[in-house]
C-alpha positions as CSV (number, residue, x, y, z in Angstrom):
1,M,-5.6,38.3,34.1
2,H,-7.1,35.9,31.6
3,S,-7.6,32.9,33.8
4,Q,-9.7,30.1,32.3
5,D,-10.6,28.4,35.6
6,T,-14.2,28.0,34.6
7,T,-15.0,25.9,37.7
8,R,-14.9,29.2,39.7
9,V,-17.0,31.3,37.4
10,R,-19.7,33.2,39.2
11,V,-22.8,34.2,37.3
12,F,-24.6,37.4,38.2
13,S,-27.2,39.7,36.7
14,S,-25.9,43.0,35.4
15,T,-29.2,44.6,36.4
16,I,-28.7,43.4,40.0
17,L,-25.1,44.8,40.0
18,W,-25.9,48.3,38.8
19,T,-29.4,48.8,40.4
20,K,-27.9,49.9,43.7
21,V,-25.0,51.9,42.4
22,T,-24.7,55.7,43.1
23,K,-22.1,57.4,41.0
24,T,-20.0,60.3,42.4
25,D,-17.1,62.2,40.8
26,T,-14.6,59.8,42.4
27,C,-16.4,56.5,43.2
28,W,-19.3,54.4,42.1
29,I,-20.7,53.1,45.4
30,R,-22.8,50.0,45.4
31,G,-25.4,50.2,48.2
32,G,-26.8,47.2,50.1
33,H,-25.6,45.1,52.9
34,Q,-21.8,45.4,53.5
35,D,-19.7,42.8,55.1
36,Q,-17.3,43.6,58.1
37,D,-14.8,45.0,55.6
38,G,-17.2,47.2,53.8
39,Y,-17.7,45.1,50.6
40,T,-21.0,44.2,49.0
41,R,-21.8,40.9,47.4
42,L,-24.2,39.6,44.7
43,G,-26.0,36.3,44.8
44,G,-26.7,33.7,47.4
45,L,-24.6,30.9,48.8
46,P,-22.7,29.2,47.4
47,N,-22.4,31.5,44.4
48,R,-21.9,34.9,46.0
49,I,-19.5,37.2,44.3
50,F,-18.1,40.5,45.5
51,A,-19.7,43.4,43.6
52,H,-16.4,45.0,42.7
53,R,-15.2,41.7,41.2
54,A,-18.5,41.3,39.3
55,A,-18.1,44.8,37.9
56,W,-14.5,44.0,36.8
57,Q,-15.5,40.7,35.1
58,E,-18.3,42.5,33.3
59,A,-16.1,45.4,32.1
60,T,-13.1,43.3,31.1
61,G,-14.5,39.9,30.2
62,D,-11.8,38.4,32.4
63,I,-12.7,35.4,34.6
64,L,-11.2,36.0,38.0
65,T,-9.8,33.3,40.3
66,P,-9.8,33.5,44.1
67,D,-6.1,34.4,43.9
68,D,-6.7,37.4,41.6
69,V,-6.6,40.8,43.5
70,I,-8.2,43.9,42.1
71,G,-7.0,47.2,43.6
72,H,-8.6,50.6,43.4
73,I,-6.7,53.9,43.8
74,C,-9.7,55.1,45.9
75,D,-9.3,52.1,48.2
76,N,-13.0,52.3,49.0
77,P,-14.5,48.7,49.4
78,P,-18.0,49.4,48.1
79,C,-16.6,51.1,45.0
80,V,-17.3,49.3,41.7
81,R,-15.6,51.8,39.4
82,N,-13.0,50.1,37.2
83,D,-11.1,52.9,35.6
84,D,-9.0,53.6,38.7
85,E,-7.2,50.3,38.7
């Protein structure tokens, strides 16, 4: 997953990402507004990024393209935990 499509890089603040996260034994749930599918996002238009994708990019250093899919075993949209990939 080492894409170099830098035109699609979304910049976010790590503090903003982790401030609203509540950790449980199974999931790290990011609070805040959720879209119709249960996902939370960081930033404003046009640079919004899904919180789970921001967490992945921070943890791995990989730059994700819109075609990259990140799956969680928990299948819980607001979860930003990366070790259950």
